[in-house]
DSSP file (Angstrom, degrees, kcal/mol; ACC not computed):
  #  RESIDUE AA STRUCTURE BP1 BP2  ACC     N-H-->O    O-->H-N    N-H-->O    O-->H-N    TCO  KAPPA ALPHA  PHI   PSI    X-CA   Y-CA   Z-CA
    1    1 A M    >         0   0    0      0, 0.0     3,-0.9     0, 0.0     6,-0.1   0.000 360.0 360.0 360.0 -19.6   -3.5   34.9   41.4
    2    2 A Q  T 3   +     0   0    0      1,-0.3     5,-0.1     5,-0.1     4,-0.1   0.836 360.0  42.8 -58.9 -35.1   -2.8   38.6   42.0
    3    3 A E  T 3  S+     0   0    0      4,-0.1    -1,-0.3     2,-0.1     3,-0.1   0.568  93.5 101.9 -89.9  -9.8   -3.4   39.5   38.3
    4    4 A E  S X  S-     0   0    0     -3,-0.9     3,-1.7     1,-0.1     2,-0.1  -0.455  82.1-104.4 -79.0 144.4   -6.4   37.3   37.8
    5    5 A P  T 3  S+     0   0    0      0, 0.0    -1,-0.1     0, 0.0    -2,-0.1  -0.449 110.1  26.7 -60.5 138.8  -10.0   38.7   37.7
    6    6 A G  T >> S+     0   0    0     -2,-0.1     4,-2.0    -4,-0.1     3,-0.6   0.481  78.8 132.7  86.9   1.9  -11.7   37.8   41.0
    7    7 A S  H <>  +     0   0    0     -3,-1.7     4,-2.9     1,-0.2     5,-0.2   0.840  66.5  59.1 -60.5 -33.8   -8.4   37.6   42.9
    8    8 A P  H 3> S+     0   0    0      0, 0.0     4,-1.9     0, 0.0    -1,-0.2   0.913 108.2  46.3 -59.9 -38.3   -9.8   39.8   45.8
    9    9 A Y  H <> S+     0   0    0     -3,-0.6     4,-2.3     2,-0.2    -2,-0.2   0.913 112.5  49.3 -68.8 -41.7  -12.5   37.2   46.4
   10   10 A I  H  X S+     0   0    0     -4,-2.0     4,-2.5     1,-0.2    -1,-0.2   0.919 110.3  51.2 -62.4 -43.1  -10.0   34.3   46.2
   11   11 A N  H  X S+     0   0    0     -4,-2.9     4,-2.3     1,-0.2    -1,-0.2   0.889 107.9  53.5 -61.1 -38.5   -7.8   36.1   48.7
   12   12 A H  H  X S+     0   0    0     -4,-1.9     4,-2.3    -5,-0.2    -2,-0.2   0.928 109.2  48.1 -60.4 -45.7  -10.8   36.5   51.0
   13   13 A L  H  X S+     0   0    0     -4,-2.3     4,-2.3     1,-0.2    -2,-0.2   0.902 110.4  51.4 -62.9 -40.5  -11.5   32.8   50.8
   14   14 A L  H  X S+     0   0    0     -4,-2.5     4,-2.2     2,-0.2    -1,-0.2   0.894 109.4  50.5 -63.8 -39.1   -7.8   32.0   51.5
   15   15 A E  H  X S+     0   0    0     -4,-2.3     4,-1.6     2,-0.2    -2,-0.2   0.907 109.6  50.7 -64.0 -41.1   -7.9   34.3   54.6
   16   16 A E  H  <>S+     0   0    0     -4,-2.3     5,-2.7     1,-0.2     6,-0.8   0.890 110.1  50.0 -62.9 -39.1  -11.1   32.6   55.8
   17   17 A A  H ><5S+     0   0    0     -4,-2.3     3,-1.4     3,-0.2    -1,-0.2   0.880 106.1  55.5 -67.3 -37.8   -9.3   29.2   55.4
   18   18 A E  H 3<5S+     0   0    0     -4,-2.2    -1,-0.2     1,-0.3    -2,-0.2   0.861 108.4  48.4 -61.7 -34.4   -6.3   30.5   57.3
   19   19 A K  T 3<5S-     0   0    0     -4,-1.6    -1,-0.3    -5,-0.1    -2,-0.2   0.435 116.0-121.1 -82.2   0.3   -8.7   31.4   60.2
   20   20 A E  T < 5S+     0   0    0     -3,-1.4    -3,-0.2     2,-0.2    -2,-0.1   0.740  78.3 126.8  62.7  25.8  -10.2   27.9   59.8
   21   21 A A  S   <S+     0   0    0     -5,-2.7     2,-0.3    -6,-0.2    -4,-0.2   0.756  78.9  15.9 -79.2 -26.4  -13.6   29.4   59.1
   22   22 A I  S    S-     0   0    0     -6,-0.8     2,-0.4    -9,-0.1    -2,-0.2  -0.939  74.9-128.3-139.0 161.8  -13.8   27.3   55.9
   23   23 A K        -     0   0    0     -2,-0.3     2,-0.5    -3,-0.1    38,-0.1  -0.934  17.7-158.4-111.1 138.0  -12.0   24.3   54.4
   24   24 A I        -     0   0    0     -2,-0.4    38,-2.9    36,-0.4     2,-0.4  -0.972   6.7-172.4-117.9 125.1  -10.5   24.4   50.9
   25   25 A H  E     -a   62   0A   0     -2,-0.5     2,-0.4    36,-0.2    38,-0.2  -0.932   5.4-176.4-110.3 139.0   -9.8   21.2   49.0
   26   26 A I  E     -a   63   0A   0     36,-2.5    38,-2.9    -2,-0.4     2,-0.1  -0.999  26.7-118.2-137.0 134.6   -8.0   21.4   45.7
   27   27 A S  E  >  -a   64   0A   0     -2,-0.4     4,-1.9    36,-0.2     3,-0.5  -0.418  19.3-128.3 -68.0 141.4   -7.2   18.5   43.4
   28   28 A A  H  > S+     0   0    0     36,-2.7     4,-2.4     1,-0.2     5,-0.1   0.826 112.2  60.6 -57.5 -30.9   -3.5   17.8   42.8
   29   29 A I  H  > S+     0   0    0     35,-0.3     4,-1.7     2,-0.2    -1,-0.2   0.903 104.7  47.0 -63.2 -41.4   -4.4   18.0   39.1
   30   30 A N  H  > S+     0   0    0     -3,-0.5     4,-1.9     2,-0.2    -2,-0.2   0.840 109.7  52.7 -71.9 -33.0   -5.6   21.6   39.5
   31   31 A V  H  X S+     0   0    0     -4,-1.9     4,-2.2     2,-0.2    -2,-0.2   0.922 109.5  50.0 -64.3 -43.2   -2.4   22.5   41.5
   32   32 A G  H  X S+     0   0    0     -4,-2.4     4,-2.8     1,-0.2    -2,-0.2   0.863 106.8  55.6 -60.9 -36.0   -0.4   21.0   38.6
   33   33 A E  H  X S+     0   0    0     -4,-1.7     4,-2.1     2,-0.2    -1,-0.2   0.908 106.9  48.9 -64.4 -42.4   -2.5   23.2   36.2
   34   34 A I  H  X S+     0   0    0     -4,-1.9     4,-2.0     2,-0.2    -2,-0.2   0.935 112.6  49.7 -59.8 -46.1   -1.5   26.3   38.1
   35   35 A F  H  X S+     0   0    0     -4,-2.2     4,-2.1     1,-0.2    -2,-0.2   0.932 111.9  45.5 -60.6 -49.1    2.1   25.3   38.0
   36   36 A Y  H  X S+     0   0    0     -4,-2.8     4,-2.9     1,-0.2    -1,-0.2   0.849 110.1  55.0 -69.2 -30.8    2.2   24.5   34.3
   37   37 A R  H  X S+     0   0    0     -4,-2.1     4,-1.8     2,-0.2    -1,-0.2   0.897 107.2  50.4 -67.1 -38.2    0.4   27.8   33.5
   38   38 A L  H  <>S+     0   0    0     -4,-2.0     5,-2.7     2,-0.2    -2,-0.2   0.939 113.9  45.1 -61.5 -45.6    3.0   29.8   35.4
   39   39 A L  H ><5S+     0   0    0     -4,-2.1     3,-1.9     1,-0.2    -2,-0.2   0.929 111.1  52.7 -62.2 -45.5    5.7   28.0   33.4
   40   40 A K  H 3<5S+     0   0    0     -4,-2.9    -1,-0.2     1,-0.3    -2,-0.2   0.813 106.3  54.4 -61.3 -31.6    3.9   28.4   30.1
   41   41 A N  T 3<5S-     0   0    0     -4,-1.8    -1,-0.3    -5,-0.2    -2,-0.2   0.222 122.6-104.5 -89.5  14.7    3.6   32.2   30.8
   42   42 A G  T < 5S+     0   0    0     -3,-1.9     2,-0.5     1,-0.1     3,-0.2   0.713  84.6 126.4  74.9  20.9    7.4   32.5   31.3
   43   43 A K     >< +     0   0    0     -5,-2.7     4,-2.7    -6,-0.2     5,-0.2  -0.459  18.3 149.5-107.7  58.9    7.2   32.8   35.0
   44   44 A S  H  > S+     0   0    0     -2,-0.5     4,-2.4     1,-0.2    -1,-0.2   0.852  71.9  50.1 -64.8 -35.7    9.6   30.0   35.9
   45   45 A K  H  > S+     0   0    0     -3,-0.2     4,-2.2     2,-0.2    -1,-0.2   0.912 112.8  46.6 -69.0 -40.8   10.8   31.6   39.2
   46   46 A V  H  > S+     0   0    0      2,-0.2     4,-2.8     1,-0.2    -2,-0.2   0.904 112.4  51.5 -64.8 -40.7    7.2   32.2   40.3
   47   47 A A  H  X S+     0   0    0     -4,-2.7     4,-2.7     2,-0.2    -2,-0.2   0.917 110.1  48.4 -61.9 -44.3    6.4   28.6   39.3
   48   48 A A  H  X S+     0   0    0     -4,-2.4     4,-2.2     2,-0.2    -1,-0.2   0.903 113.2  47.8 -63.7 -41.1    9.3   27.2   41.3
   49   49 A S  H  X S+     0   0    0     -4,-2.2     4,-2.5     2,-0.2    -2,-0.2   0.909 111.7  50.6 -65.1 -42.4    8.3   29.4   44.3
   50   50 A F  H  X S+     0   0    0     -4,-2.8     4,-2.6     2,-0.2    -2,-0.2   0.940 111.0  47.9 -59.8 -48.6    4.7   28.2   44.0
   51   51 A L  H  X S+     0   0    0     -4,-2.7     4,-2.5     1,-0.2    -1,-0.2   0.901 111.5  50.6 -61.4 -41.4    5.8   24.5   43.9
   52   52 A S  H  X S+     0   0    0     -4,-2.2     4,-1.9     1,-0.2    -1,-0.2   0.922 111.1  48.7 -61.3 -44.4    8.0   25.0   46.9
   53   53 A D  H  <>S+     0   0    0     -4,-2.5     5,-2.7     2,-0.2     6,-0.4   0.885 110.2  51.6 -64.1 -38.8    5.2   26.6   48.8
   54   54 A V  H ><5S+     0   0    0     -4,-2.6     3,-1.3     1,-0.2    -2,-0.2   0.941 110.7  48.0 -61.9 -46.6    2.8   23.8   47.9
   55   55 A K  H 3<5S+     0   0    0     -4,-2.5    -1,-0.2     1,-0.3    -2,-0.2   0.838 112.3  48.8 -64.6 -32.8    5.3   21.2   49.1
   56   56 A R  T 3<5S-     0   0    0     -4,-1.9    -1,-0.3    -5,-0.2    -2,-0.2   0.423 112.1-122.7 -86.2   1.8    5.8   23.1   52.4
   57   57 A K  T < 5 +     0   0    0     -3,-1.3    -3,-0.2    -4,-0.3    -2,-0.1   0.892  59.7 149.9  58.3  43.8    2.0   23.4   52.8
   58   58 A V      < +     0   0    0     -5,-2.7    -4,-0.1    -6,-0.1    -1,-0.1   0.847  48.6  79.2 -71.5 -36.1    2.1   27.2   53.0
   59   59 A F  S    S-     0   0    0     -6,-0.4     2,-1.4     1,-0.1   -45,-0.0  -0.449  87.6-121.9 -78.4 147.6   -1.3   27.6   51.4
   60   60 A P  S    S+     0   0    0      0, 0.0   -36,-0.4     0, 0.0     2,-0.3  -0.225  80.6  94.4 -84.5  50.0   -4.4   27.0   53.6
   61   61 A W  S    S-     0   0    0     -2,-1.4     2,-0.6   -38,-0.1   -36,-0.2  -0.924  73.1-122.2-134.6 160.4   -5.8   24.3   51.4
   62   62 A Q  E     -a   25   0A   0    -38,-2.9   -36,-2.5    -2,-0.3     2,-0.5  -0.924  22.8-142.5-104.6 119.5   -5.7   20.5   51.4
   63   63 A V  E     -a   26   0A   0     -2,-0.6   -36,-0.2   -38,-0.2   -38,-0.0  -0.716  17.4-156.5 -81.3 124.1   -4.2   19.1   48.2
   64   64 A V  E     -a   27   0A   0    -38,-2.9   -36,-2.7    -2,-0.5   -35,-0.3  -0.895  12.7-127.2-108.0 125.0   -6.2   15.9   47.3
   65   65 A P        -     0   0    0      0, 0.0     2,-1.3     0, 0.0     5,-0.1  -0.176  25.4-103.5 -68.8 162.2   -4.5   13.3   45.1
   66   66 A A        -     0   0    0      4,-0.1     2,-0.0   -39,-0.1    23,-0.0  -0.715  44.4-167.1 -86.8  92.4   -6.1   11.9   42.0
   67   67 A T     >  -     0   0    0     -2,-1.3     4,-2.4     1,-0.1     5,-0.2  -0.292  35.4-105.5 -72.2 164.9   -7.2    8.5   43.1
   68   68 A N  H  > S+     0   0    0      1,-0.2     4,-2.3     2,-0.2     5,-0.2   0.918 122.8  51.7 -57.4 -43.8   -8.3    5.9   40.6
   69   69 A A  H  > S+     0   0    0      1,-0.2     4,-2.1     2,-0.2    -1,-0.2   0.901 110.8  47.7 -61.5 -40.5  -12.0    6.4   41.5
   70   70 A R  H  > S+     0   0    0      2,-0.2     4,-2.8     1,-0.2    -1,-0.2   0.861 108.2  55.3 -70.0 -34.9  -11.6   10.2   41.0
   71   71 A V  H  X S+     0   0    0     -4,-2.4     4,-2.4     2,-0.2    -2,-0.2   0.937 110.5  45.2 -60.6 -46.4   -9.8    9.6   37.7
   72   72 A W  H  X S+     0   0    0     -4,-2.3     4,-2.2     2,-0.2    -2,-0.2   0.889 113.6  49.3 -66.9 -38.4  -12.8    7.6   36.4
   73   73 A E  H  X S+     0   0    0     -4,-2.1     4,-2.5     2,-0.2    -2,-0.2   0.918 111.9  48.5 -66.4 -42.1  -15.3   10.1   37.7
   74   74 A A  H  X S+     0   0    0     -4,-2.8     4,-2.7     2,-0.2    -2,-0.2   0.907 111.0  50.9 -63.3 -41.1  -13.4   13.0   36.1
   75   75 A A  H  X S+     0   0    0     -4,-2.4     4,-2.1    -5,-0.2    -1,-0.2   0.902 110.3  49.8 -62.6 -40.6  -13.3   11.1   32.8
   76   76 A K  H  X S+     0   0    0     -4,-2.2     4,-1.5     2,-0.2    -2,-0.2   0.930 112.4  46.9 -62.8 -46.0  -17.0   10.5   33.0
   77   77 A L  H  X S+     0   0    0     -4,-2.5     4,-2.3     1,-0.2    -2,-0.2   0.898 110.8  52.1 -64.0 -40.6  -17.7   14.2   33.7
   78   78 A K  H  < S+     0   0    0     -4,-2.7     5,-0.3     1,-0.2    -1,-0.2   0.884 110.1  49.8 -61.8 -38.6  -15.4   15.2   30.8
   79   79 A G  H  < S+     0   0    0     -4,-2.1    -1,-0.2    -5,-0.2    -2,-0.2   0.790 116.5  41.1 -69.7 -28.0  -17.3   12.8   28.5
   80   80 A E  H  < S+     0   0    0     -4,-1.5     2,-0.3    -3,-0.1    -2,-0.2   0.752 117.0  39.1 -92.2 -26.6  -20.6   14.2   29.6
   81   81 A Y  S  < S-     0   0    0     -4,-2.3     2,-1.8    -5,-0.2     7,-0.1  -0.855  81.5-109.4-129.6 158.5  -19.9   18.0   29.7
   82   82 A R  S    S+     0   0    0     -2,-0.3     2,-0.3    25,-0.1    -4,-0.1  -0.573  74.7 119.0 -85.4  74.8  -18.0   20.6   27.8
   83   83 A V        -     0   0    0     -2,-1.8    -2,-0.1    -5,-0.3     2,-0.0  -0.920  68.2 -98.4-133.4 159.6  -15.3   21.1   30.5
   84   84 A S     >  -     0   0    0     -2,-0.3     4,-2.0     1,-0.1     5,-0.1  -0.337  35.5-113.0 -71.5 162.2  -11.6   20.7   30.5
   85   85 A Y  H  > S+     0   0    0      2,-0.2     4,-1.4     1,-0.2     5,-0.1   0.903 119.6  51.8 -63.6 -40.2  -10.1   17.5   32.0
   86   86 A A  H  > S+     0   0    0      1,-0.2     4,-1.7     2,-0.2     3,-0.3   0.915 109.1  50.1 -62.8 -42.1   -8.6   19.6   34.9
   87   87 A D  H  > S+     0   0    0      1,-0.2     4,-2.4     2,-0.2    -1,-0.2   0.860 104.6  58.6 -63.7 -34.3  -12.0   21.2   35.6
   88   88 A A  H  X S+     0   0    0     -4,-2.0     4,-2.6     1,-0.2    -1,-0.2   0.856 103.4  52.5 -63.0 -34.2  -13.6   17.7   35.6
   89   89 A F  H  X S+     0   0    0     -4,-1.4     4,-2.4    -3,-0.3    -1,-0.2   0.902 108.3  50.1 -66.8 -40.7  -11.2   16.8   38.5
   90   90 A A  H  X S+     0   0    0     -4,-1.7     4,-2.4     1,-0.2    -2,-0.2   0.915 113.0  47.1 -61.6 -42.1  -12.4   19.9   40.4
   91   91 A M  H  X S+     0   0    0     -4,-2.4     4,-2.6     2,-0.2    -2,-0.2   0.910 110.7  51.1 -66.0 -42.9  -16.0   18.8   39.8
   92   92 A A  H  X S+     0   0    0     -4,-2.6     4,-2.0     1,-0.2    -2,-0.2   0.911 111.9  47.6 -61.4 -42.3  -15.3   15.2   40.8
   93   93 A L  H  X S+     0   0    0     -4,-2.4     4,-2.6     2,-0.2     6,-0.3   0.913 111.4  50.3 -65.9 -42.6  -13.7   16.4   44.0
   94   94 A A  H  X>S+     0   0    0     -4,-2.4     4,-2.0     1,-0.2     5,-0.7   0.900 110.7  50.0 -62.3 -40.3  -16.5   18.8   44.8
   95   95 A G  H  <5S+     0   0    0     -4,-2.6    -1,-0.2     1,-0.2    -2,-0.2   0.889 113.0  46.6 -63.7 -38.5  -19.0   16.0   44.2
   96   96 A E  H  <5S+     0   0    0     -4,-2.0    -2,-0.2    -5,-0.2    -1,-0.2   0.888 122.1  33.9 -71.0 -40.4  -17.1   13.7   46.5
   97   97 A T  H  <5S-     0   0    0     -4,-2.6    -2,-0.2    -5,-0.1    -1,-0.2   0.613 101.2-123.9 -92.6 -13.7  -16.7   16.2   49.3
   98   98 A G  T  <5 +     0   0    0     -4,-2.0    -3,-0.2    -5,-0.2    -4,-0.1   0.638  63.7 145.3  76.4  13.4  -20.0   18.1   48.9
   99   99 A G      < -     0   0    0     -5,-0.7    19,-0.6    -6,-0.3     2,-0.2  -0.320  52.4-103.0 -82.9 166.1  -17.9   21.2   48.5
  100  100 A E  E     -b  118   0B   0     17,-0.1     2,-0.6    -3,-0.1    19,-0.2  -0.586  25.5-127.0 -85.2 149.0  -18.7   24.2   46.4
  101  101 A I  E     -b  119   0B   0     17,-2.5    19,-2.8    -2,-0.2     2,-0.7  -0.883  19.8-151.4 -95.4 122.0  -16.8   24.9   43.2
  102  102 A V  E     +b  120   0B   0     -2,-0.6     2,-0.3    17,-0.2    19,-0.2  -0.850  43.2 118.8 -97.1 114.6  -15.4   28.4   43.2
  103  103 A T  E     -b  121   0B   0     17,-1.2    19,-2.1    -2,-0.7    -2,-0.0  -0.986  57.9-151.7-163.8 165.4  -15.2   29.7   39.6
  104  104 A R        +     0   0    0     -2,-0.3    -1,-0.1    17,-0.2    17,-0.1   0.164  59.3 129.3-123.0   7.3  -16.1   32.2   37.0
  105  105 A D     >  -     0   0    0      1,-0.2     4,-2.6     2,-0.0     5,-0.2  -0.495  53.7-148.2 -68.6 119.2  -15.7   29.6   34.2
  106  106 A P  H  > S+     0   0    0      0, 0.0     4,-2.2     0, 0.0    -1,-0.2   0.829  94.9  55.1 -61.5 -32.2  -18.9   29.6   32.1
  107  107 A E  H  > S+     0   0    0      2,-0.2     4,-1.6     1,-0.2   -25,-0.1   0.918 112.1  42.7 -66.9 -41.8  -18.7   25.9   31.2
  108  108 A I  H  > S+     0   0    0     -3,-0.2     4,-2.9     2,-0.2     5,-0.2   0.907 112.2  54.0 -69.7 -40.7  -18.5   24.9   34.9
  109  109 A I  H  X S+     0   0    0     -4,-2.6     4,-2.1     1,-0.2    -2,-0.2   0.901 106.6  53.0 -59.2 -40.7  -21.2   27.4   35.8
  110  110 A A  H  X S+     0   0    0     -4,-2.2     4,-0.5     2,-0.2    -1,-0.2   0.907 111.0  45.9 -61.7 -42.2  -23.5   25.9   33.1
  111  111 A V  H ><>S+     0   0    0     -4,-1.6     3,-1.2     1,-0.2     5,-0.8   0.927 112.9  50.0 -66.2 -44.2  -23.0   22.4   34.6
  112  112 A C  H ><5S+     0   0    0     -4,-2.9     3,-2.3     1,-0.3     5,-0.3   0.825  98.9  66.1 -64.6 -31.1  -23.6   23.7   38.2
  113  113 A S  H 3<5S+     0   0    0     -4,-2.1    -1,-0.3     1,-0.3    -2,-0.2   0.728  90.8  65.7 -64.9 -19.3  -26.8   25.4   37.1
  114  114 A G  T <<5S-     0   0    0     -3,-1.2    -1,-0.3    -4,-0.5    -2,-0.2   0.500 117.4-113.9 -78.1  -3.8  -28.2   22.0   36.4
  115  115 A G  T < 5S+     0   0    0     -3,-2.3    -3,-0.1     2,-0.3    -2,-0.1   0.481  85.6 116.1  88.5   3.3  -28.0   21.3   40.2
  116  116 A L  S   <S+     0   0    0     -5,-0.8     2,-0.3     1,-0.1    -4,-0.1   0.834  80.2  24.5 -72.7 -31.0  -25.3   18.6   40.1
  117  117 A F  S    S-     0   0    0     -5,-0.3     2,-0.3    -6,-0.2    -2,-0.3  -0.945  82.4-109.8-135.2 152.4  -22.7   20.7   42.0
  118  118 A L  E     -b  100   0B   0    -19,-0.6   -17,-2.5    -2,-0.3     2,-0.4  -0.623  37.3-151.6 -78.8 141.4  -22.7   23.5   44.5
  119  119 A L  E     -b  101   0B   0     -2,-0.3     2,-0.5   -19,-0.2   -17,-0.2  -0.952  24.1-175.2-122.2 133.8  -21.4   26.8   43.0
  120  120 A D  E     -b  102   0B   0    -19,-2.8   -17,-1.2    -2,-0.4     2,-0.4  -0.870  27.4-154.2-118.9  92.0  -19.7   29.7   44.6
  121  121 A Q  E     -b  103   0B   0     -2,-0.5   -17,-0.2   -19,-0.2   -19,-0.1  -0.527  17.7-119.2 -76.1 126.5  -19.4   32.0   41.6
  122  122 A I        -     0   0    0    -19,-2.1    -1,-0.1    -2,-0.4  -115,-0.1  -0.466  36.5-121.9 -63.6 124.5  -16.6   34.5   41.9
  123  123 A P        -     0   0    0      0, 0.0  -114,-0.2     0, 0.0     2,-0.2  -0.297  20.7-107.0 -70.7 153.7  -18.1   38.0   41.8
  124  124 A L              0   0    0      1,-0.1   -20,-0.0  -119,-0.1     0, 0.0  -0.514 360.0 360.0 -71.5 146.4  -17.3   40.6   39.2
  125  125 A E              0   0    0     -2,-0.2    -1,-0.1  -117,-0.0     0, 0.0   0.501 360.0 360.0 -80.0 360.0  -15.2   43.3   40.6
């Protein structure tokens, strides 16, 4: 996350979660997406460390599994909107928990602008 645009804001949210000022839920599908992107970018050691940290619950977030109901909701969202399947899982989880979607992804922002989901748009640096 250090190299990504918006990482200072994400780090701020993680610090807030560590202080228990906010709760962060993340779909297991999205955690898997982070892992495979690290691998795909040739960062196998970082990916292994990330996976180990996830399993040891180092991060101040709750990993939420892909239940059957969430799979069907994500599939429905993917069918209705121009978003990735992984993003559809984030949206399904946000809809279920009433949480905000933290993103700069224009496709998700477009869906959120319709009022279906709460949006916490990552600010430009």
